C-alpha positions as CSV (number, residue, x, y, z in Angstrom):
1,M,27.8,56.2,-29.4
2,L,24.8,54.1,-30.5
3,K,27.0,51.2,-31.4
4,K,28.8,51.4,-28.0
5,T,25.4,51.5,-26.2
6,C,24.2,48.4,-28.2
7,K,27.4,46.6,-27.3
8,I,26.9,47.3,-23.6
9,T,23.2,46.3,-23.7
10,I,24.1,43.0,-25.5
11,S,26.8,42.3,-23.0
12,I,24.4,42.9,-20.1
13,L,21.8,40.6,-21.7
14,I,24.5,37.9,-22.3
15,F,25.6,38.3,-18.6
16,L,22.0,38.0,-17.3
17,H,21.3,35.0,-19.5
18,S,24.5,33.3,-18.3
19,T,23.5,34.1,-14.7
20,V,20.0,32.7,-15.1
21,S,21.3,29.6,-16.9
22,C,23.8,28.9,-14.1
23,A,21.0,29.3,-11.5
24,N,18.9,26.8,-13.4
25,K,21.6,24.2,-13.5
26,G,22.1,21.6,-10.7
27,H,21.0,22.3,-7.2
28,E,22.4,24.3,-4.2
29,I,20.6,24.5,-0.9
30,K,22.5,26.5,1.7
31,V,21.4,25.9,5.3
32,Q,22.3,27.3,8.7
33,V,20.8,25.8,11.9
34,Q,21.6,27.5,15.2
35,G,22.2,24.9,17.9
36,I,23.6,22.2,15.7
37,S,27.3,22.0,14.9
38,D,30.2,19.6,14.0
39,T,27.9,16.8,12.9
40,S,26.3,15.5,9.7
41,S,23.1,16.3,7.9
42,Y,21.1,14.1,5.6
43,L,18.9,15.0,2.6
44,A,16.2,12.4,2.2
45,Y,13.1,12.3,0.0
46,H,9.6,10.8,0.3
47,F,8.9,8.0,-2.1
48,G,5.7,6.0,-1.7
49,E,5.3,5.3,2.0
50,R,9.0,5.5,2.8
51,Q,11.9,7.9,2.9
52,Y,15.2,7.4,1.1
53,L,18.6,9.0,1.6
54,K,19.8,11.3,-1.2
55,D,22.9,13.0,0.2
56,T,25.0,13.4,3.3
57,V,27.1,16.5,4.1
58,D,29.2,17.8,7.0
59,V,27.9,20.6,9.3
60,D,30.5,23.1,10.4
61,S,31.0,24.7,13.9
62,D,28.6,27.5,13.0
63,G,25.8,25.1,11.9
64,R,26.4,25.8,8.2
65,F,26.2,23.2,5.4
66,V,25.3,23.0,1.7
67,F,23.6,20.3,-0.4
68,S,24.8,20.8,-3.9
69,G,25.3,19.0,-7.2
70,D,25.5,19.4,-10.9
71,E,22.2,17.5,-11.4
72,R,18.8,18.8,-10.6
73,L,16.9,16.9,-8.0
74,P,13.6,15.3,-8.9
75,G,10.8,17.5,-7.6
76,G,9.1,16.4,-4.4
77,M,8.9,16.8,-0.6
78,Y,12.3,16.3,1.0
79,M,13.6,16.1,4.6
80,I,16.7,17.6,6.1
81,A,17.7,15.5,9.0
82,F,20.3,15.1,11.7
83,P,21.8,12.2,13.7
84,D,19.7,13.0,16.8
85,D,16.4,12.4,14.9
86,Q,15.7,16.1,14.4
87,Y,14.4,17.0,11.0
88,F,12.4,19.4,9.0
89,E,10.7,19.1,5.6
90,V,11.3,21.3,2.5
91,I,9.9,21.4,-1.0
92,I,12.4,21.0,-3.8
93,D,10.8,21.8,-7.1
94,K,11.6,24.1,-10.0
95,N,13.8,26.5,-8.0
96,Q,16.6,24.5,-6.5
97,H,18.9,27.4,-5.4
98,F,17.8,28.8,-2.1
99,E,18.9,29.4,1.5
100,I,17.4,28.2,4.8
101,E,17.9,29.5,8.4
102,A,16.4,27.9,11.5
103,E,16.9,27.0,15.1
104,A,17.3,23.5,16.4
105,N,14.3,22.0,18.2
106,R,12.2,24.9,16.9
107,F,12.2,24.4,13.2
108,T,8.6,25.2,12.4
109,E,8.5,28.3,14.5
110,T,11.9,29.8,13.4
111,I,12.5,28.6,9.8
112,K,13.2,31.3,7.2
113,F,13.8,30.9,3.5
114,K,15.6,33.2,1.0
115,D,14.7,32.9,-2.7
116,S,12.0,30.2,-2.1
117,P,8.5,31.7,-1.8
118,E,7.0,28.2,-2.1
119,N,8.7,27.1,1.1
120,T,7.9,30.3,2.8
121,S,4.2,29.8,2.0
122,F,4.5,26.1,2.9
123,Y,5.6,26.9,6.5
124,E,3.1,29.7,6.8
125,Y,0.5,27.1,6.1
126,I,2.0,24.6,8.6
127,R,2.0,27.2,11.3
128,F,-1.6,28.2,10.5
129,I,-2.8,24.6,10.7
130,R,-1.1,24.1,14.0
131,K,-2.8,27.2,15.4
132,K,-6.2,26.2,14.1
133,S,-5.7,22.6,15.5
134,E,-5.1,24.1,18.9
135,E,-8.2,26.2,18.6
136,V,-10.5,23.3,17.5
137,R,-9.2,20.7,20.0
138,P,-11.0,22.0,23.1
139,I,-14.2,22.5,21.0
140,R,-14.2,18.9,19.8
141,Q,-13.4,17.6,23.3
142,E,-16.4,19.5,24.7
143,L,-18.6,18.2,21.9
144,N,-17.9,14.7,23.1
145,D,-19.5,15.6,26.5
146,P,-23.0,14.2,26.4
147,S,-24.1,16.5,29.3
148,I,-23.8,19.8,27.4
149,S,-27.0,21.5,26.3
150,D,-28.3,21.5,22.7
151,E,-27.8,25.3,22.6
152,R,-24.2,24.9,23.6
153,R,-23.6,22.0,21.2
154,D,-25.0,24.1,18.3
155,L,-22.7,27.0,19.2
156,L,-19.6,24.7,19.4
157,R,-20.5,23.2,16.0
158,E,-20.7,26.7,14.5
159,K,-17.3,27.6,15.9
160,S,-15.9,24.3,14.5
161,E,-17.3,25.0,11.1
162,V,-15.8,28.5,11.0
163,I,-12.4,27.0,11.7
164,D,-12.9,24.4,9.0
165,H,-13.7,27.1,6.5
166,E,-10.7,29.1,7.5
167,V,-8.5,26.1,6.9
168,K,-10.0,25.4,3.5
169,D,-9.6,29.1,2.6
170,K,-5.9,28.9,3.6
171,R,-5.4,25.8,1.5
172,E,-7.1,27.2,-1.6
173,A,-5.1,30.4,-1.2
174,H,-1.8,28.5,-1.4
175,I,-3.0,26.5,-4.4
176,E,-4.1,29.6,-6.2
177,K,-0.7,31.3,-5.5
178,F,1.4,28.3,-6.5
179,P,-0.8,26.2,-8.8
180,D,2.1,24.1,-10.1
181,C,3.9,23.6,-6.9
182,V,4.5,20.1,-5.4
183,F,2.8,21.1,-2.1
184,S,-0.2,22.3,-4.1
185,M,-0.5,18.8,-5.5
186,V,-0.6,17.5,-2.0
187,L,-3.2,20.1,-0.9
188,K,-5.5,19.4,-3.9
189,N,-5.7,15.8,-2.8
190,H,-6.6,16.8,0.7
191,R,-9.8,18.2,-0.6
192,E,-12.8,16.3,0.5
193,I,-14.4,14.2,-2.3
194,P,-18.1,15.0,-2.2
195,M,-20.4,12.0,-2.3
196,P,-22.5,12.3,-5.6
197,E,-26.2,12.8,-5.3
198,T,-28.1,9.6,-5.5
199,V,-28.8,8.7,-9.1
200,V,-32.4,7.6,-9.8
201,G,-32.9,4.8,-12.2
202,E,-35.5,4.4,-14.9
203,D,-37.6,2.4,-12.4
204,G,-37.6,5.4,-10.1
205,K,-35.4,3.7,-7.5
206,P,-32.0,4.9,-6.3
207,D,-29.2,3.5,-8.5
208,H,-26.5,3.1,-5.9
209,D,-24.1,1.5,-8.5
210,A,-24.2,4.6,-10.6
211,S,-23.5,6.8,-7.6
212,Y,-20.6,4.5,-6.7
213,R,-19.1,4.7,-10.2
214,E,-19.4,8.5,-10.1
215,Y,-17.5,8.6,-6.8
216,K,-14.7,6.4,-8.1
217,K,-14.3,8.8,-11.1
218,K,-14.0,11.8,-8.7
219,Y,-11.5,9.9,-6.4
220,W,-8.7,10.4,-8.9
221,Q,-9.6,13.9,-10.2
222,Y,-6.6,15.7,-8.6
223,I,-3.9,13.1,-9.5
224,D,-1.9,14.0,-12.6
225,F,-0.7,10.6,-13.7
226,D,1.8,12.2,-16.0
227,D,3.6,14.1,-13.2
228,E,6.0,11.9,-11.3
229,R,6.5,14.5,-8.6
230,I,3.5,13.0,-6.8
231,L,5.5,9.9,-6.1
232,R,7.9,11.9,-3.9
233,T,5.1,12.9,-1.6
234,P,3.1,10.6,0.7
235,V,0.0,11.3,-1.4
236,Y,0.1,8.8,-4.2
237,H,0.8,5.7,-2.1
238,S,-1.9,6.5,0.4
239,K,-4.4,7.2,-2.4
240,L,-3.6,3.8,-4.0
241,K,-3.8,2.0,-0.7
242,N,-7.1,3.5,0.3
243,Y,-8.6,2.9,-3.1
244,F,-7.9,-0.8,-3.2
245,E,-8.5,-1.4,0.5
246,N,-11.6,0.6,1.1
247,I,-13.3,1.6,-2.2
248,V,-12.8,-1.2,-4.7
249,I,-15.0,-4.3,-4.1
250,K,-12.8,-7.1,-2.9
251,H,-13.6,-9.6,-5.7
252,P,-10.8,-10.8,-7.9
253,D,-12.5,-9.9,-11.2
254,T,-13.4,-6.4,-9.9
255,V,-9.9,-5.8,-8.6
256,K,-8.4,-6.9,-11.9
257,R,-10.5,-4.5,-13.8
258,E,-9.7,-1.6,-11.5
259,A,-6.0,-2.5,-11.6
260,D,-6.0,-2.4,-15.4
261,R,-7.8,0.9,-15.4
262,I,-5.4,2.6,-13.0
263,I,-2.3,1.2,-14.7
264,D,-3.6,2.4,-18.1
265,S,-3.9,5.9,-16.6
266,T,-0.2,5.8,-15.8
267,R,1.1,4.9,-19.2
268,G,2.2,8.4,-19.9
269,N,4.9,8.3,-17.3
270,N,7.2,5.4,-16.8
271,E,8.0,6.1,-13.2
272,I,4.4,6.2,-12.1
273,F,3.6,3.2,-14.3
274,E,6.5,1.3,-12.6
275,Y,5.4,2.3,-9.1
276,T,1.8,1.4,-9.7
277,V,2.5,-2.0,-11.1
278,W,5.0,-2.7,-8.3
279,F,2.5,-1.6,-5.6
280,L,-0.4,-3.8,-6.9
281,T,1.9,-6.8,-7.5
282,N,3.3,-6.6,-4.0
283,K,-0.1,-6.0,-2.4
284,Y,-1.8,-9.0,-4.0
285,E,1.0,-11.4,-3.7
286,R,0.8,-10.9,0.1
287,S,-2.9,-10.4,0.3
288,Q,-4.5,-11.9,3.4
289,I,-7.9,-11.8,1.8
290,M,-8.9,-15.2,0.3
291,G,-8.9,-15.4,-3.4
292,L,-7.1,-12.2,-4.2
293,D,-3.8,-14.0,-5.0
294,A,-5.6,-14.4,-8.4
295,V,-4.9,-10.7,-8.9
296,F,-1.2,-11.3,-8.4
297,V,-1.2,-14.1,-11.0
298,Y,-3.2,-11.9,-13.4
299,L,-0.8,-9.0,-13.1
300,V,2.2,-11.2,-13.7
301,E,0.7,-12.9,-16.7
302,N,-0.5,-9.6,-18.3
303,Y,2.4,-7.2,-17.4
304,Y,5.5,-9.2,-16.4
305,K,5.3,-12.1,-18.9
306,T,4.4,-9.7,-21.7
307,G,7.6,-7.7,-21.4
308,E,6.0,-4.5,-20.0
309,V,8.0,-4.6,-16.8
310,F,11.2,-3.1,-18.0
311,W,12.9,-2.3,-14.6
312,L,13.7,-5.9,-13.4
313,D,16.7,-7.9,-14.4
314,D,16.1,-11.4,-15.8
315,D,16.7,-13.3,-12.5
316,R,14.1,-11.2,-10.5
317,L,11.7,-11.2,-13.4
318,N,11.9,-15.0,-13.8
319,N,11.5,-15.5,-10.0
320,I,8.2,-13.5,-10.0
321,I,6.9,-15.4,-13.1
322,E,7.8,-18.7,-11.4
323,R,6.0,-17.6,-8.2
324,A,2.8,-16.9,-10.2
325,K,3.2,-20.2,-12.0
326,R,3.3,-22.0,-8.6
327,L,0.2,-20.1,-7.3
328,K,-2.0,-20.5,-10.4
329,P,-3.0,-24.2,-9.9
330,T,-4.3,-23.5,-6.4
331,L,-6.4,-20.4,-7.1
332,I,-10.1,-20.4,-5.9
333,G,-12.2,-22.3,-8.5
334,K,-9.3,-24.4,-9.8
335,T,-9.3,-28.2,-9.5
336,A,-6.9,-29.0,-6.7
337,P,-3.7,-30.5,-7.9
338,D,-3.7,-34.3,-7.3
339,I,-1.0,-35.6,-5.0
340,K,0.0,-39.2,-4.4
341,M,0.6,-39.6,-0.7
342,Y,1.1,-42.6,1.6
343,L,-1.1,-44.1,4.3
344,P,0.3,-45.3,7.7
345,D,0.6,-48.8,6.1
346,K,2.8,-47.3,3.3
347,S,0.2,-47.9,0.7
348,P,-0.4,-45.0,-1.8
349,K,-3.4,-42.8,-1.6
350,N,-4.3,-40.1,-4.2
351,L,-6.2,-37.0,-3.2
352,H,-8.5,-37.3,-6.1
353,D,-9.5,-40.9,-5.1
354,V,-11.1,-39.6,-1.9
355,E,-14.9,-39.6,-2.5
356,A,-16.5,-36.9,-0.4
357,K,-19.0,-34.0,-0.8
358,Y,-16.5,-31.8,1.0
359,T,-12.8,-32.5,1.5
360,V,-10.5,-30.6,3.8
361,I,-6.9,-30.8,2.9
362,Y,-5.0,-30.2,6.2
363,F,-1.2,-29.7,6.1
364,W,0.2,-30.1,9.6
365,D,2.6,-31.7,11.9
366,T,2.7,-32.8,15.6
367,E,5.3,-30.2,16.7
368,C,3.7,-27.1,15.2
369,P,2.3,-24.9,18.0
370,H,-0.6,-23.6,16.0
371,C,-1.4,-27.1,14.8
372,K,-1.9,-28.2,18.4
373,T,-4.7,-25.7,18.8
374,K,-6.2,-26.1,15.3
375,T,-6.2,-30.0,15.1
376,P,-8.7,-30.5,18.0
377,K,-11.0,-27.9,16.4
378,L,-10.8,-29.7,13.1
379,K,-11.7,-32.9,14.8
380,D,-14.8,-31.3,16.3
381,L,-15.8,-30.0,12.9
382,Y,-15.3,-33.4,11.4
383,E,-17.5,-35.1,14.0
384,K,-20.2,-32.5,13.3
385,Y,-20.3,-32.8,9.5
386,K,-19.0,-36.3,8.7
387,N,-22.5,-37.5,8.1
388,Y,-22.9,-34.7,5.6
389,G,-20.1,-36.0,3.5
390,L,-17.0,-34.3,5.0
391,K,-13.6,-36.0,4.9
392,I,-10.3,-34.9,6.1
393,F,-7.2,-35.5,3.9
394,A,-4.6,-34.9,6.6
395,V,-1.1,-34.4,5.2
396,N,1.5,-34.7,7.9
397,T,4.6,-32.7,6.8
398,Q,7.2,-34.0,9.3
399,T,9.7,-36.8,8.6
400,D,9.3,-38.5,12.0
401,S,6.6,-41.1,11.3
402,E,6.6,-42.4,14.9
403,K,5.6,-39.1,16.4
404,W,2.9,-38.7,13.7
405,L,1.3,-42.1,14.2
406,N,1.5,-41.8,18.0
407,Y,-0.4,-38.5,17.8
408,V,-3.1,-40.0,15.5
409,E,-3.5,-42.9,17.9
410,K,-3.5,-40.8,21.1
411,N,-6.1,-38.3,19.7
412,N,-8.3,-40.8,17.9
413,L,-7.9,-39.5,14.4
414,H,-8.4,-42.8,12.7
415,D,-11.4,-41.7,10.7
416,W,-9.3,-39.2,8.8
417,V,-7.4,-40.0,5.7
418,N,-4.0,-39.7,7.4
419,V,-1.2,-39.5,4.9
420,N,2.4,-38.3,4.5
421,D,5.2,-38.1,2.0
422,A,8.4,-37.7,4.0
423,R,10.6,-37.4,0.9
424,N,8.2,-35.1,-0.9
425,K,8.1,-37.4,-3.9
426,S,4.7,-35.9,-4.9
427,G,6.0,-32.4,-4.9
428,F,3.2,-31.4,-2.6
429,R,5.1,-28.5,-1.0
430,D,5.5,-26.7,-4.4
431,K,2.1,-27.7,-5.7
432,Y,0.3,-26.2,-2.7
433,D,2.9,-23.4,-2.1
434,I,3.4,-24.5,1.5
435,Y,5.5,-22.0,3.3
436,S,3.9,-22.3,6.8
437,I,1.6,-24.7,8.6
438,P,-1.1,-25.4,9.5
439,L,-2.7,-24.8,6.1
440,V,-6.3,-25.6,5.2
441,F,-7.9,-26.0,1.8
442,L,-11.6,-26.8,1.3
443,L,-12.7,-28.7,-1.8
444,D,-16.1,-29.5,-3.3
445,E,-17.2,-32.9,-4.5
446,N,-15.4,-32.4,-7.8
447,K,-12.2,-31.4,-6.0
448,K,-12.5,-27.8,-7.0
449,I,-11.0,-25.3,-4.4
450,I,-13.8,-23.5,-2.6
451,A,-11.6,-21.8,0.0
452,K,-8.0,-21.9,1.2
453,H,-5.7,-20.5,3.9
454,I,-8.7,-20.2,6.3
455,G,-9.5,-21.1,9.9
456,I,-11.6,-23.9,11.1
457,E,-14.4,-21.5,12.0
458,Q,-14.5,-20.3,8.4
459,V,-14.7,-23.9,7.1
460,Q,-17.7,-24.4,9.3
461,E,-19.4,-21.2,8.0
462,I,-18.9,-22.2,4.4
463,I,-20.2,-25.7,4.8
464,S,-23.1,-24.6,6.9
465,R,-24.1,-21.9,4.4
466,D,-23.8,-24.3,1.5
467,L,-25.9,-27.0,3.2
468,E,-28.6,-24.4,4.0
469,E,-28.7,-23.2,0.4
470,K,-29.2,-26.8,-0.9
């Protein structure tokens, strides 16, 4: 009898283990949406600032459909969407076998989950936040009314603070209940980062730099750089973007140091490392802030050329490396590449032969709409500062010499060093990375690049400030 009982117990344990193992394999998300039928549904996931399609299935006449597969899905925040732009979000994490019921056009109010307590709590939180937003909206509107009494204003502020505390308590309750859940990662990063108390230096004065450094440390305290699930939420991208746009000082050397520091933090996870390097490379290749293209060149030389970028094929890798190679000679502080151009009489003229305290290299042509507005402004600037050593090295980029020379004559630009190179023998287009015109570079007396890709007004500010300092 004992042996028989043992055999039954072992059989039950084997069955239960088999059932649990099957449940842990792959994914199966069963959905029924009332009000939607005979169509398609899409499963998409957040990645960075965008959403990407993962799967497409058919919806039957009863609004039923299933997303399933033998592989587990990467944890993150997903969207279940339909062709008419309706969608709702779900958390897909450790448990990937659950059921959903909802009504079309009323997803948030009606959605129910079976075997997914994280999603149940997720939507309880969403409904709670909506309710509190409705409660606080009229309060904040009234606070903007300058005619209300001080007593009324204090009362409204107290009410607003009570609602804020309720929201924070709800957030912390979810985090405490599901500490390892994807949505808890999101909520942790919604916590307000307190500004550190002002540090007092040895001289008794406030040390703002120390306070700033302390704030930067706390900024990343809720990001686990080893957990790639954060990539499949909107959080990591927005944190990176805000950090490098609003917190890091916009100086090339400072940005390089911060880029290295953040990238080093991600080395424990290849996926986060890849995304971070990609984000920073893309951001600083296209930066509209003068001088920050130096960060792009730095990243390419220290991560792409060294073999750390493992996700690109040889062609794409070589294209990026070549792009950095083209940009490097024209970084701020570099000596401008010399170019041999041709004057209207066809005689050669080298950029480095122009003797001037300040040289503006102006790439333009007569047909360019923006050039038509910028050229007169540059002429005014030249007239104002020519006696202070300013010269214009005006490179006309078009092939029609007659139009070019007629424009110079008509607009009295004879005092400029007017040159062109219709056949691009000098390679000026590559040397100066000319992809659009007009394009302005400002050089000092040694032909070092002071500024580039700037407007005429900025040229004037730089020259005026430099003259005042001297």
